[in-house]
N, C-alpha and C positions, 0 to 999 in steps of 0.2 A: 789636415784637411778640415777638422771637428771645428776650429778657430776660426777658418774664412768662413766655413758655411754659418756658424752662430753672427760673424759681422753682416754677411749677405742678407739674413734673415731681420736682425736689428735693424739694419739701413732701409727695408723695405716695410718695416712695421712703422717706423718713421715717418717714413713716405706716406703710407697708405691711410696711414689713422690722422694725419692729418685734418684739420677742420679748416680748411680753404678760405681764406679773406677774398670778397669780392666788392667791392663798389653797389651804392642803392641804388645806382639808375640815375640819380638826379642831376650830376656832374656829366657833364659831355667831355669826352677825352678828345675831341675833336681841336678843345682849346685846353689852357691850363687845368691840371688837375690840382684842385685845392689844396692846400697842407695848411695843419693846425686846427682843423676841425677835431672835435672829439674821439670822432668815429674813426679818424684815421692817423697816421705815426704821426708826433708831435716834429717837430722843427726846432731845435732850441737854440736860439742865438739873440744877443744883444744887442746887433744891429740889424736895423732894416735892409741897408744895403745890400749885407750879406744874406739875406734872406733871399733878396730880389734876382742876386746872382746864383743862389741856390737852385731855385726856380725856373730860369733860364738855362742853369747846366742841367737840370733833369729834363728837360723840352728837349733838348738838344741830344740827351743822352735816348730818350724813346724815339730820335730822328736818326741815333746810329754817328752823329757828328761826334766822332768822340773826342778828337782834338780841340773842339771848341767845348765841349764840357770840362775837359780839365783844366782851359782857359780860367772860365766863370767859377770852379769851384776853386783854383788857386785864389781867386780876386775873391772868393766868397772868405777863405783864411784868413787873406789880408786884413779885410776888415774886419772881420771875427778871430785871432788868433785862439780862441776858445770854442770853435765850431767842432765839435765832435764827428758831427754827423754826415760835413763837407769833408773830411779828412778820411776817413773809412770810405767812402766814395771814390775818392782819388786813390786811395790803397786799392780800391776793386777793378778801376780801369784801367791806372797808369802802366806802360810797359818799362818802364824806365824801374827796374828794381831798386834801385835806392831810392826813389822816390817814394815807392810804394811800401819800402821797410817804415821808412821814418812816417810816413802818413798812419799808417797802421798801428806804428808805437804810440803818435800823438791821441789817436783815436781813443786806443785803450787807456793811455793815462789820464785823459778827460771824462772819462766815460763815465766817473763817479758823480760826475756833476749833470746829468743830463736825466732824460725822464727814463722810466723802466723800459718804454718801447724801443728807444733809442740803444740802450746798453744791451738788448736783445741783438737789434740790427750789427751792434760791431761784434757782439760773439760769435753772431753767425759769420760775416764774412771777414773777420780776422781768423776764425776758426779753420776755414776751406783751404786760407793759406797757408797754416801753420800744420796743415795733417792732421787736425783733429775736428775729421768729420763728424763723428757721432755725439759733440757737444754742439757743432755747428748747426745740425740739420736739429735737435732738438730746440734751439733758438729760433730757428726760421719758423718753425711749426706753432712755438710760442708764442712768436711775434704773429704770423697770421691768426692764431686763435683771437688774439688780445683786438686785435682792429679787421674785424671780418666784414669790413663795406673800405677799405683801401682799395681801389682798381690799383693803383702803380703798384702797391707793396706784392699784390696778385701777378703783376706784369715780372716785377724783381725774379718771384719764386719763379715762376713760368721760366722764364731766360735764363735765370742758372741753374735749373734743372736739364735745359735743353745744352746747354754747354758741356753738362755732367755725362752728356747722352746717356741721359734717361727719359727717352723721348714718349713713352707711356706716361709715365707720371707727370712729365710736361705738358701733353697732352691734353690731359683730365684737367689740369691746373687750370690751362688756358680755355679750353671750352668751357667750363662751366664759368669763369670771368665773362667771358664772351656773351654766354647765354642773358647776363645782366647787361651789359653796355656791349651790344652788336657792331659797334662803330668805336673800338679803340685800336687803332692804325697799329702799335707797336704791339699789342696782343698778337694781330694777324700776322703778321713778320714774322714773328716765333711760332706760331701754329701752322703754318705753312711750311717752315722746316719739320717741324716734328711728324709732319703728316709725310713728308718728302722721306726722310730718313726712317719710316716705316712702312713706304712701300707705295704709301698711296697719293699718287702723283694727281690723280683726277681731284681729290680735295685737297689738296697742296694749290693747284692753279686755281682754284676757285677761289681762293684765301687770298692768293697774291692778285688775282684781280680784282677784288676788293678792297685791298690794301693799297692798289695803284687809284683806284675811284677816288679814293678819302683823300688823297694827298698826293695829288697828281702832279706835283711842282716840285717834288723832293727826288734826291737821286737814289737814295733807299729803295724802295720800293723795286727799281728797277734792276738794281745790282742785285737785291736777294730775288727777285724774279729770275734773272740770268743766272744765277748758280743753280735754282731748283730745277731749270730748264737743262743745264748743262747735266747734273745729276742723272735725268732720264735720259741722256743720249742727245737730246735737243739741241745740237750745238748750233747752226746757224740762226735760231731762234735766240740762244742763249749771247750771242754777240751782238745781235740787236738790242738788248736789253740792256746789256752791260754798256754800249755804246751812247745808250741815251741816257744814261746815268754821266757819262763822259761830257756829254753836250749841255747838260744840265751843270755839273759841278766840275769843273776839271780837278778841282782840289780834293775833291772828294775821295780817291784812290781806286776806281772802276777799272783803271790801266790793268792793275794788276789781275781782276777779272778775266778780261779780255785776252791778256797772257797765259792765265793757267789753261781757258778754253781753248786757245790754239794750238797750247803745248799735248792737250788731250790727245787734238784731231792730226796730233803730228806734224802738226807746222810750227819746226823746235826754232828754225831761224827768227821767223817772223815773232816767236813768242818774247825771243831773246829781246828784241828791239821793244817789245812792249814793257817787259821787264825792266829795263831801262829807262823808261819815261813814268813808271812807277814810282822807282827809286827817286828820279829826282822831285816827286810832289808829294813824297812820304814823309808823314808828320813827327815822326822819333825815329832813332836811331835803331831801336828795335825792328821798326817797319822795316826800313833800308836794309838790314841784315837780312829778315824774314825774306824779304822780295828777289835777294841774291840766291838766297838757298833755293828757293824756287827756280830761279833761274839757272842754277848748277842742274838741275835737277834734268834739263832739257838737252845735256850732252850724254847724261845716262840714258835718255829714252833714244838717242842717235846713237847709242852704243860705242861713244866714243871717249876713251879710260881715260888717256892720258889728258883732255880735256877737261873733265868730269873730277878729275884730279886735284889739277889747278887751280880750278874755280870753286871748288870744296875747301882747299887751303886757305884760298883768299878768304873765303867766307868766314873761317874759323879763324884768322888774323884779325879782320876787322870786328869781329864778336868780342877779341879777347881785349881789342886795343879799347873797344866801348865798355868795355866792362862787363859785358853779357854772357856770363858764363855757361847759361845752358843754351843759350843758343850756339853757341862755341862745342859745347859736349855735342849737339847734337849734328852739328857737321861732321865731326868724328865719325858720330856714330851710323851716320848714313853714308860715307865712305866705306865703314866696315862692311857695310850690309851687299853695296858693290863690287869693292875688292875682291877679285878671284883668288890672289894667293891667301890663304887660312893663315899665314904668319903675318903678313902684313894688313890682314883684319885684325889680328890680335893686337897689334900696334896700335891703329886707331882707335880701339876700343879702350888702351890703356889711355891714350891720349882726351879721352872723351870722359875717362872716370878724374884724370889729374885735371881736367877742366873744370868740374864740379865742386874741385877741393882748392880750386885758387882764392885767394880772399876779396873775389868780387860778390857783391851783395847778391843774395839769392833766396827766395823762399824756402821754407822747410819742405812746401807741397811741391814746387817745380823742382828742387834737387832729390827727394826721395823719388820722385815720377820718371823723370830725366835717368837717375841710376838704375830703377826698375825696365825701364826699355833697353839700357845698353847690357843689363844680364840677361834680358832674353834675346838680345843678339848674339850676347856670346854663346847663350846656350845653344842656341841655330848652329851657329858656326862651328862649335864643337862638336854636333851633331855630326854634321856633314865631314868632319874631318874623322868620325869614328873616335872621336876623342872623348868616350863616354864619362870619362873620371871628371874630365874638366867640364862636360854638359851637367853632369848631375851637381857640381859644387856650385854653379850657377842657380841652378832649380833649387837648391837647399837654400841660397841666399834669398832668393825670392819667394821661397817659402815662408820663412821669417819675415819678412817687411808684411807678405799678405796678413802672415796672424797679427801683427799689430796694426795694421791699415786698412780699413775697408774702402781707400781709393778706388774707383772704379778703373784707373789706370794700371796701378799695381795688381788688382786682382785680376786682370784681365792678361796682362804679361806672364803672371804666374801659370795662369791656366793656359797659354799660348805655348810659353816653354817647355811647360810639362805635356803637353800635345806632342810637339815637335820630337821631344825624345822618345815619347811611347811609339810615334810612327818609324823612327829610325829604328829601332827594335824591332819593328814588325807585328807588334801590338796595337792592333788596328781597332779593335774595338776596345779596348782600353783607352783608346785616344779621343776617342770620339764626345764622350763627355764634355773633356777637358776644353776639347777646340770648338764644341757649341758656344762655350763660355765666352768667346774671344772670336764668334762668326761674324764680326764685321772687318776683321784685319786679313785684308788680301794672301798674307801667308799662311793664317792658321783655315783660311776657306779653300784655298789650293790644299793645303792638307787634310783638311775634310772631307775634300770631294774625293781623296785617293784613299782616306779611311772607308768612307761609304761604299767605295769602289770594292774593295776590297774585303769587304762584309758582307757583300751582296745586295745592300741596299741600293738597288739600281736608281729607284725614284728617287729617295733623297740624293746622289750623287748626281741625278740629271737637274733637280731644281739648283743643287750648288752650284752645279757647272754653268747652268743659266745668269744666276745671280751674280757669279765672278767675272764673267765674259760682259755683263752691263755694265760695271762696275767703273763711274769717271769721277773720279776724285783725284785733284792734283796732288798725291803723295808719292813718296819713295816707294813705299811699297805697292801701289800702282804700279809705277813704273817698272817695279823688277816683276813683276808677277802677271799681271793682265795682258799685254799687248802680247809676251808670249804663248799664254794661256789661248787667246783666241787664235793665235797662228796653229795650236797644235790640235785644237777642235777644227779648224776649216782643212788643214791636213787628214785628220781622222776621216771628215765627211767624204774626201777627196779617193779616199782607197776604196777597192773593189770590196 
C-alpha cells in the first residue's frame, strides 16, 4: 500500500504543480491556431505541404473528426517521412494497434532531429501508451512551462487529463485557458465534460450552449451535448441533440449515441437497429467491434443469456480476426461478468487473458490495464463463490501491478478488488476506504452503499444510493448493477 500511495502523491504533485500553458489572447481560436511562432510549440518539417496537412489535421482534431484527422496526418508523413510530430499524433489518435505502434516507434526514432519541445511531446504521448506515466506527465508539465502561450497545447493537456478521468485537474487547466481565450470551442467541449463528470450539470450545459453557438454547423457540439444530457437522465433531449448531429453529418458517428441512449431507456430492440447503422458508418475496425460490443450489452439488459453469449462470442471472434486483442479480451471479460456459472465465468476469464497474450499488436498500457480489469473480475467472482484463496491471489497480482504503475485504471481496479473482498468477508469499515478510491464504478458504488449501510453511515448510504440510481452510462457495469438497484429501491419504497 505504501508504494501505491507514493505513486498517487507523485502523480498529484506533478499535475498540481504544473505551470499550465495558455495563449496570450492575440490569436482567435475560431480560426486556425498558428504554429511555428517562438511562443508556441514548433512544427519541424521540411515540407510546406506536410505543414499544411498537419494544420488541417489539428483543426479537424479539435472538431473531433478523427478519421479526417488521421487522413491529413498520414498525408503529412507521406510528404515528409521524417515528420516526428505528425507520427506521434497518429500514435495518439489511431485505433489500429499496429498503426499506433509503428507511428510511436517512428516518432521516437525521429525525435533526436526535432526541437526540444517536440521531444517532450513525444516523451509525453509515447509514455502514456507505454505505461510510463511519471516520465510522461513530467514531460507534459515541462512542455507546458516551456510554451506558456500555446493555446493548442493547453487544450491537448486538458483533453488528455479528461480522458484520464482526472476531472478536477482537467477543469483547472481548461478554465484557466478559457479565461484567456473565452471562445475556444474545443476547450468548451472538454470543459463541459469535466463539469458533468463532477456532477455540475448546470455549468456543463452552459458550456455546451456556448460551444454550439460558436460552431453551429459542426456535429460534435450536438453529439457532446447529447452525451451530457444523457448523463443527467434527460434522454429525450439527448436524442434530439444526437439526431441533430446525424442530420448535419451522417458519417460523423452520432448513431452510436442514439443507440446508447435508447439502450439506457430500455428500448433494446430499437437500440440494436441503431447500432447496426453505426457499424455501417464506422471509420475503423476498432470502432466496428466496439459498436458490436455495445450492441451485445442490449441482450444483457434484456436478461437474454443465450443471445448475449452468442453476441459476445461473435464480437470476440471479430476482434480476433481483426487483430484487436484488447477488444477480444474485453468481450470475454464482459461475458465472465454476466455469466451466472462461476466455472464458466472462470473459463471466459482465461480466454480473456489468452487474448492479451496472442501475437497481436497492443500497447503496454492497453495490455496492462485490460489485465487489471480481468484480475478485478476474477477477484470479484472468486469472492462471490467464497473462493477466498483465488480472490486473494488475484488481489496480490493487482497489488504488484499497482506498485509498479500509477495508471488510474490499475489503481482503481486494485482498490475495487480489495474492497470487494473485504465486503465479502464482512469487513465493511475496512472496505470503505478502498471502495471510495473506485467510487465511479457501479459495482464498487453498490458495495460502498452496502458498507455505509452496515456501518451506520446512513447519510452517506443515502447519497451513494441516489448517485448510483441516477447513473446513466452505457457500460456493462451499469447494465449489470443499476437497473436492478433501481428496482430494489422501488420495492423497498413500496414496503409498509
